[in-house]
C-alpha positions as CSV (number, residue, x, y, z in Angstrom):
1,M,111.2,77.5,92.1
2,K,111.8,74.0,93.4
3,K,108.9,71.8,94.5
4,N,110.1,71.8,98.2
5,E,110.2,75.6,98.2
6,E,106.7,75.8,96.7
7,Q,105.4,73.4,99.4
8,K,107.1,75.4,102.1
9,N,105.7,78.7,100.9
10,N,102.2,77.3,100.7
11,T,102.2,76.0,104.2
12,K,99.4,77.5,106.3
13,K,100.9,79.2,109.3
14,A,99.5,81.3,112.2
15,V,100.6,83.0,115.4
16,A,98.3,84.6,118.0
17,I,99.6,87.3,120.2
18,K,98.2,89.0,123.2
19,Y,98.9,92.6,124.3
20,E,97.6,94.5,127.2
21,P,98.1,98.2,126.9
22,G,99.4,99.8,130.0
23,S,100.8,96.6,131.4
24,G,104.3,97.6,130.7
25,G,105.0,94.3,129.1
26,A,105.7,93.3,125.5
27,P,103.1,91.4,123.4
28,E,103.1,87.6,124.2
29,V,102.8,84.7,121.8
30,T,99.7,82.8,123.0
31,A,99.4,80.2,120.1
32,K,101.2,79.2,117.0
33,G,101.1,76.4,114.5
34,Y,101.1,75.0,111.0
35,H,98.5,73.4,108.8
36,G,95.4,72.3,110.8
37,T,96.6,74.0,113.9
38,A,97.0,77.3,112.0
39,E,93.6,76.9,110.5
40,R,92.1,76.4,114.0
41,I,93.9,79.4,115.4
42,I,92.5,81.5,112.6
43,E,89.0,80.0,113.0
44,L,89.0,80.7,116.7
45,G,90.1,84.3,116.0
46,K,87.3,84.9,113.6
47,E,84.8,83.3,116.0
48,N,86.0,85.7,118.7
49,K,86.0,88.7,116.4
50,V,89.8,89.1,116.6
51,H,91.4,91.0,113.8
52,I,93.4,88.7,111.4
53,V,96.4,90.4,109.8
54,E,98.4,88.5,107.1
55,D,102.1,89.2,107.1
56,S,104.1,86.1,106.1
57,N,107.5,87.6,107.1
58,L,106.2,88.6,110.5
59,V,104.6,85.2,111.1
60,N,107.8,83.4,110.2
61,E,109.7,85.4,112.8
62,L,107.0,85.1,115.5
63,L,106.9,81.3,114.9
64,K,110.4,81.2,116.4
65,V,109.1,82.5,119.7
66,D,107.9,79.9,122.3
67,I,104.3,80.1,123.4
68,G,104.0,82.1,126.6
69,N,107.1,84.2,125.8
70,H,107.1,87.9,125.0
71,I,108.1,88.9,121.5
72,P,111.8,89.8,121.1
73,E,112.8,93.4,121.0
74,E,113.8,93.2,117.3
75,L,110.1,92.6,116.5
76,Y,108.7,95.5,118.6
77,H,108.4,97.9,115.6
78,A,106.7,95.4,113.3
79,V,104.2,94.3,115.9
80,A,103.6,97.8,117.0
81,Q,102.7,98.7,113.4
82,V,100.1,95.9,113.4
83,L,98.7,97.0,116.7
84,V,98.4,100.6,115.6
85,F,96.7,99.5,112.4
86,I,94.2,97.4,114.4
87,E,93.5,100.3,116.9
88,R,92.8,102.7,114.0
89,L,90.3,100.2,112.5
90,D,88.6,99.8,115.9
91,N,88.4,103.6,116.3
92,K,87.2,104.1,112.8
93,Y,84.4,101.5,112.9
94,G,83.5,102.0,116.6
95,L,84.8,98.5,117.5
96,K,86.7,99.6,120.6
97,Q,85.4,97.7,123.7
């Protein structure tokens, strides 16, 4: 692997999404960034007890979406899988609010 590829693959990245069940709308990108911004997004998520899911392929695709925009239709299935996983965790551990 070339050095540039190694650096690119090791770059810290994060995307935050918001989804309101029953709203009829798709999940929305609320924050995204690299390096320090990504670390801050993750830190704020942990402070607010938001589930953190690591999926580099999904993050790379979500980084293409502008903040404030809904996710594109081609990502519905992947994001839905993450949301279902989180809902199951919440139900299993009594974390549902």
